[in-house]
C-alpha positions as CSV (number, residue, x, y, z in Angstrom):
1,X,45.8,13.3,-15.1
2,X,45.1,15.8,-17.9
3,X,47.0,13.7,-20.4
4,X,44.8,10.7,-19.6
5,X,41.7,12.9,-19.9
6,X,42.9,14.4,-23.2
7,X,43.7,10.9,-24.6
8,X,40.3,9.6,-23.6
9,X,38.6,12.6,-25.1
10,X,40.5,12.1,-28.3
11,X,39.6,8.4,-28.4
12,X,35.9,9.1,-27.8
13,X,35.9,11.9,-30.4
14,X,37.5,9.7,-33.0
15,X,35.0,6.9,-32.3
16,X,32.0,9.2,-32.5
17,X,33.3,10.7,-35.8
18,X,33.8,7.2,-37.3
19,X,30.4,6.2,-36.1
20,X,28.6,9.2,-37.5
21,X,30.5,9.0,-40.8
22,X,29.6,5.3,-41.2
23,X,26.0,6.0,-40.2
24,X,25.7,8.8,-42.9
25,X,27.3,6.6,-45.5
26,X,25.0,3.7,-44.7
27,X,27.9,1.3,-43.8
28,X,27.7,-1.5,-41.4
29,X,28.6,0.0,-38.0
30,X,30.4,-3.2,-37.0
31,X,33.3,-2.2,-39.2
32,X,34.0,1.2,-37.8
33,X,35.9,-0.3,-34.9
34,X,39.2,-2.1,-35.1
35,X,38.8,-5.8,-34.4
36,X,41.6,-8.1,-33.1
37,X,42.2,-10.8,-35.7
38,X,43.0,-13.3,-32.8
39,X,40.0,-12.8,-30.5
40,X,36.6,-11.0,-30.4
41,X,37.9,-7.8,-28.8
42,X,37.3,-4.5,-30.7
43,X,39.0,-1.2,-30.1
44,X,38.2,2.5,-30.9
45,X,41.7,3.1,-32.1
46,X,44.0,1.0,-34.3
47,X,47.1,1.7,-32.2
48,X,45.4,0.2,-29.1
49,X,44.3,-2.8,-31.1
50,X,47.9,-3.2,-32.4
51,X,49.2,-3.1,-28.8
52,X,46.7,-5.7,-27.8
53,X,47.7,-8.0,-30.7
54,X,51.1,-8.3,-29.1
55,X,49.5,-10.3,-26.3
56,X,48.6,-13.0,-28.8
57,X,51.8,-13.0,-30.9
58,X,54.2,-13.0,-28.1
59,X,56.4,-10.4,-29.8
60,X,58.5,-8.5,-27.2
61,X,60.8,-6.0,-28.9
62,X,62.0,-4.2,-25.8
63,X,64.7,-5.8,-23.6
64,X,65.7,-4.6,-20.2
65,X,69.3,-3.3,-20.2
66,X,69.9,-4.8,-16.7
67,X,68.4,-8.3,-17.0
68,X,67.0,-10.7,-19.6
69,X,63.3,-9.6,-19.3
70,X,61.6,-8.5,-22.5
71,X,58.4,-6.4,-22.9
72,X,55.8,-5.6,-25.6
73,X,55.8,-1.9,-24.8
74,X,58.8,0.5,-24.3
75,X,56.9,2.2,-21.4
76,X,56.6,-1.0,-19.5
77,X,60.3,-1.8,-20.0
78,X,61.3,1.7,-18.8
79,X,59.1,1.3,-15.7
80,X,60.7,-2.2,-15.0
81,X,64.2,-0.8,-15.4
82,X,63.5,1.6,-12.5
83,X,63.3,-1.4,-10.2
84,X,67.0,-2.0,-10.9
85,X,68.1,1.5,-10.2
86,X,66.0,1.9,-7.1
87,X,63.9,4.8,-8.4
88,X,60.5,3.1,-8.4
């Protein structure tokens, strides 16, 4: 749970820093977030936006070693593979 809390704190801190910097520089605050080029969603972090973009492009670079299923994220693939080994 601490990892999730730390990640959330890092995300919020990053967003606040970008917001304040843009505010001080007089920039349009709309552009401090990372917008998906395929839909209207915006994200506080570019890596989260990049992960989201995969839902639009259909790119699935991670293939299960036990079956033909493919995944956009390695973590999802690894969790799926546990279903084959019985270690869910």
